[in-house]
N, C-alpha and C positions, 0 to 999 in steps of 0.2 A: 361750368356745369350748364345743362342744355334744355332745349325745348324739343317738341315733336315737329321739327320743321321740314316740310317738303313742299317746294313751290313748283308746280306743274311737272310734266313728265321729264323735262330735260334737266332737272335740278338734283338728280341723285348724287352726283359728285359733290355738289354743295352741301347736301345733307350729311355726307360722311365727314365733312370738315367741321361741322358744328359740334360744340361741346355736348357732353352727355346729359347734363341737367342745367337748364337755363331759366331765366326769369322773364323773357320777353313775353309780352301780352299778345296772344294770337286770336284771330277769328277764323273759324273753319267754315268753308262753304263747299257744297257738293253739287256738281252739275252732271247728271247722268253717271258715267263711270269715273269721271275725273274729279279728284278732290284737290282743292287748293287751300292753302293756309296762308293768310295774309297778315303780316304783322301790323299792329296799330302804331302809326308813327308817333314819335316823341313821347312814348309812354313807358320807357324803360325805368324801372325803379332803382335809382342810383343807390339808395340806402341799403337795398338788399345786396348789391354788389359789395358795398363797404362792409356790411355785416359778414358776408362770406369771406372777404379778405381778412377781416379781423379774426375770424375763426381759424383760418389757415395760419396767420401770423402767430396766434396764440398757441397753436399746436407746435409750431417750430420752437417757440420760446420755451414752453414747458418741457418738451422732449429733450432739448439740447441743454437747458439750464438746470433741469431736474437733478442731474448728477452733481451739480455744484450747490444747489439749493433744494435739498430733498423735500422741504415743506411745500414747494411748488409742484412737486410730482404728484401722481395719483395717490389718493388716500390708500393706505395699506389694506383696508377692508371697510370699516365703518367710518362715516364722516365724509366731508366734501372739501376738496381743495380746488385751486384755480384750474388745474389740469382736468378735473372731472367735468368741467363745463364744456369742453371742446366737442365731444361726441353729441351731446344734446343740441348744441348750437348748430352743428352740421345737419342733424335730423330736422330741427325746427326750420332751418332755411330751406331745406328740400320741400317741406310741407307748404311753405308760403309760395314757392315757385310753382308747385303743382296747381294751386288755385289759379294762378295767372295763366299757366299754360292751357288749362282746360276751361277757360272762361266760357267758351262756346265750342261745342263739339257736335257736328251733325252726323258723323259716321263713327259710331261706337266700336264696331268690329275693327276698323282700320286703326283707330286710336289704341285699341287693346293690343293689336299686333306690334305696334311701335313701342308701347310700354314694355311688352315682353322682351323685345329685342334689346331695348335699353337696359333692362334688368339683367339680362344675360351678359351684356358687355361689361357692366359694372362689376358683376360677380366674378367674371373671368379675369378682369383687370386686378381685382382684389386678390385673387389666387396668385397671379403673377407677382404682385408687389409684396404680399405678406404670407404667401404660402410656404416660404422657406428657400426660394431660389436665390434671392439676394441676401447676403449675409451682413450687410450694413456697414456703417462707418467703422474704420479700424480693422476691417477684415478684407483682405485682398482676394478672397476665394468666392466662388459662387457655385451653384449646383444644388440639386435637390434629390433626395431619396424619396421616390414617389410613395413608398410605403409609410412615410412619415409626413406627408404634406399636411399643412394646417388648412382646414377647410373654411374656417370662418375668420373674419377680420373686419377692419373698419369699413372698407368699401362694400364688403359682403353684407354687413349690417345695414348700410345705407341703401343698398339695392333692395333688401327685403322691405324696409320702410317705404321706399319709393314705390315698389310694386303694390303693396297693400293700400297705400293712400291713393295712388293713381287709379287702381281698380274701383275703389269706393267712389272716387270723384266722377268716374266715367259712368258707372252703373247704378249707384245708390243715391244720386241727387235728383230730386224732382224739379226739373228745369221749367216745368209749366207753372210753377208758383212764382208770382211777382212779389218780391220782398218790399212791402210798404209798411211793415210793423214788426216789432220783435217777435210776435207770434208767428208771422209768416216766415221769418228767418229760421225759427225753430222747426216749422213744418218742412221747409225746403231741405234741411240737412238732417232731419231727425233719424232717418234710417242709417245714415253714415255714422252718426253719434252712437246709435245702438250697436253697430258693428264694432266700433272702437271699444265700447264698454264690454262687449263679448270677448274681445281679445284680452282685455285686462282681467276679466273674470277667469278665463282659461289659465292665464298666468298665475293668478292668486290661488286658484284651486290646486294647481300642481305644486306651487311653491310651498303651500302650507298643508296640503293633504296627501301628497305622494310619499309613500313609505320608502325610506332610504336604508337599504340593508348594509351589512358589513361589506367591505371591499378591500382589495389589495392592488398594489401596483409595483412595478419593478423599476429600479434605477441602477445606474452604474457607478461604482466607486473606483477611483484611480488609486490603487495601492502600489506598494513597491514591486509586487509580482505581476502587475498589469491591471486590466479592467476586470472587475468582478461584479457580476449582476447580483443585486440584493432585492429580495421580495419584502415589502413592508405591508403589514396588515393595518387596516383602519377600522376601528369599531364605531358603528353608528346605530343601526336598528332604532330609527327614530322617524318622526314626522315633524315638519314645521321648523326645523333647525335652519338658522341663517348663518351659522358659523362656517368657516372655510371647509372643513372636512366633510360635513354631512348635509349640505343643502341640496335641494332637488335640482337646482340649475346645473351643478357639476355632475350629479348622478345621471341626468338625461344626456348630457354631452358624452360622458364615459360610455353610456349604454349604446348610443346611436353612432357617435363619431369614432369612439375608441381613444384611449389615452395617447397613442402616438400621433393623433391628428389634432391635438389640442395645444394651446399655448404652453410652452414648457418652462416659462419663467414668470409665474403669476405674481400679482402685487402682494399677496399675503406673505410672500417670502421677506417682506419688509416689516412685518408685524413684530412686536416685542417677543412673541413666542418663537419666531423663526430667524431673527437677526439681532446680533449684539449692537449693530449700528442703526437700529430702527429710529426714524422712519426710512432709512436708506437700506440698500442691500448690504449684507455683511455675512460673516461666518455664523454658523448655527450656534446658539447657546448650548451649554452642556446638557441641559434637560429639555431640549427642544422636542416637540412631538414629531412622530414619524411622517405625518401628512405634509410637513413643510416642504418636502421635495416632490410632492405630487403635482401633476399638471392641472391647470384650470384655465378655461378660455373666457376672458372678459367679454367677448362678443359671441357667446354661445347661442344655442337654439332657443331655449326658453326665455332668456333675458331679452332676446331680440324681439319677442312679441310685445313686451312692455316698452321697449325702445321705439317700436314702430308707432306707438301712441303719441310720442313726441312729434312725429310727422303729422298726425291728425290734429294736434294742437296748432302747429304751424299752418295747417290747412285752414283752420277757422280764422286765423289772423289774415290769411290771404283772402278769404271770403269777405271779411270786413273791408279790405282794401278794394275789392272788386265792386261791392254793392254800394258802399258809402263813398261819395266823391269829395266831401268837405274835409279839409285837414283836421279841423277841430273834432269832428265826429270820430275820425279814425284814431286820433291820439287819445281821446277820452275813452273810447271803447277798448282799445288796446291796453291802456293803463288799468282800467277796471278789471279786465280779464286777467292781466298779469298779476296784479296784487291779489286777486282772488285765488289764483293758482298757488302763489307763495303762502298765503294764509292756510289753505287746505293742506299744503305740504308740511308746514310746521305743526299743524294740529295732528296730522297722522304720525309725525315723529314723536310728539308728546304722548300719543296713545300707544306707542310701542313699536311702530314700524320704522326701523332705523334707516338712515341714509346710507346707501351703498351703491356705488357705480358698478362694481363687479357683478352684483345681482340685479341691478337696475330696478331697485325697489320702488313701490308706488310713491312713497314720500319723496324719493330722489327724482322721480319723473315729474312730479308736480312742481317741486322747487326749481329744478333746472329749466323746465319749460317756462315757468313764470319769469325767471331771470332772463331767459332768451327773449321773451316778449318785451321786457323792460329795456333791454339793450337795443333791440330793433326800434322800439318807440323813440328812444333818445337819439339814435342815429337818424331816424326818419325826420325828427324835428330839426336837427342840425343841418342835415344834407338836403332834404327835399322841401322843407318849409322855409328855413332861414337861408338855404342855398349856400352854406359855408362849405364849399367842396374842395378848395385848395389844400386845407390841412389833411384831408382824408384821401387825396387822389392816389397815393401809393396803395392804400388798402382797396380802393375801388378797382385799380388795375389788377391787383392780386385776386380780387373776387371775380373778375371777368375771365380769368384764366386759373381758377382755383384748382382744377384737377391736375394740370401740369405742374403747378407749384407744389401741390401735395405730393405728387409722385416723385418728383426730383429732389425736393428738399426734405419734407417730413418723413419720407421713406428712405432717406439717406442715399439715394441712387447717385445723385450728382457729386456729393462729397466723396463717395467711394470711388467714383471714376477719377476725380482729381487726385485722390490719394494713390491711385495706381501709377502715377508719374512721380518718382522720387529720385533723390540723389544718393546713390550708393547703399543707403539703408532705408527700409520702408518708413521709418519714423521721420525721415527728412523729406516730408512732402509739404506742399503749399498750405494745406488745410491745418495740419498740426503746428507747422512752423508759424503761421500767422496768429493762431490762437496763443501760442507760447510767447510770441513777441508782445502781444497786447497785455498778457498777464505780467510780463516783466516790466513793461512801461508803467502799469498801474500798481505794481508791487503787491498783487493779490491774485491768487488763482481763481477765487470765486468771482470777484468783480471783473476780472479779465475775461472770464468765460461769458459773463453776462454782456459785456461790451462787444465781444466777438459775435455773439448771437444776434444782437441788435443790428450790427453791420450786415450780418447774413440776411436778416429780414429786409433791410433796405436794399440789398442787392437783388433779392427776388422781386421786390416791388418795382424796381427800375427795369428788370428784365421783363416782367409782366407788362409794364408800360410800353416797352419796345415792341412786344408782340401785339399789343393793342394798336399801336400806330401802324403796324404792318397788316393789321386785319387778320391776325392769326389767333384762332381760339380752338382750344382742345378740350 
């Protein structure tokens, strides 16, 4: 992940080789028409690399082990599991990076152009990886019907948060204020905070105030006579519902994106109403409601507004890092901030705002952002204060090349490529055979899968280390 790095006129090629979102601390100077960006030496935040690496490793773990341990998979609708922390961790880390990248900016228009370019790159990469072109592990086909492309996904959501947080950091911060007191800190970033509160207010007003009418969707049944299209009616006519069929998040996505451009296998298919194997996917119960087969996008339009606020929370952690130089001050402020977020989140849940990653509810945002802050604080203490870096070096390497590891591993591109080489039958490939071998050695399908995924994470850590040694960052 990357910074806005451009060094003199002859460094365009070098700029293209840098990752999309990075955490290097930069100082921007402008002389006439030439803009130079000079990295501050020896200031790379190793703990942020470890934090990003941990996030990518966690994504690989929950995605690949979730089928063996459904309790580690995303919560079917309400509640929080380990997998539900991955997206907030990503967004939080992006926010911290933005504070470091825009520590000093003298040319706001140039910085804005670069942010827009980065945002477009991330969004388009997300379309390529999660738009439907790649069919994932276990499927040796590829290709996409453009009439059914999925517009939103993980990188698209990150690009939205990155754009909003970066624009606010460039244009809404009063850089003329010297922070020498808590009141000065508030004055410096007050407009930015107001902007994030407005984003949350828009989300809450639409979530609880938008009228959701009755709607219908079509799906195909595979019968003995062939594919038969069935129209299913869903009764809503309500406001403020947070249940799967009638929430404003899904309504806005259906209205703007269209059902064909949304995620077709939503998490609520693992609820008790929709699966006999809940919390895992499974056959529909005999009395299942019709909406169980409807599409729903967990990275949709409205929920991305609240998700972007996680970037703003990370931004404030980055501000603390930039302004306060003493380790004790940083750890103290981060800890207080994190615990405060957790407390507010639990209070909101008690007051009736449930935890839901699919809707990215306010309580979910507070609790996951607080957890992100605590994890970063712990890693910062271990890695940057105590300097115990050898145990976390694999995560550090993965964090320095988080984007390529995410694309190849978490999006199943590399496993799918390896599975394309098989002996006589597609099932006889290196990926499936290796996993089956470990399962046989451990005499357990579940624990064999877990061991296989741990080895997979170690492999990606070592590959990222190799890329780091070669100076390759994407």
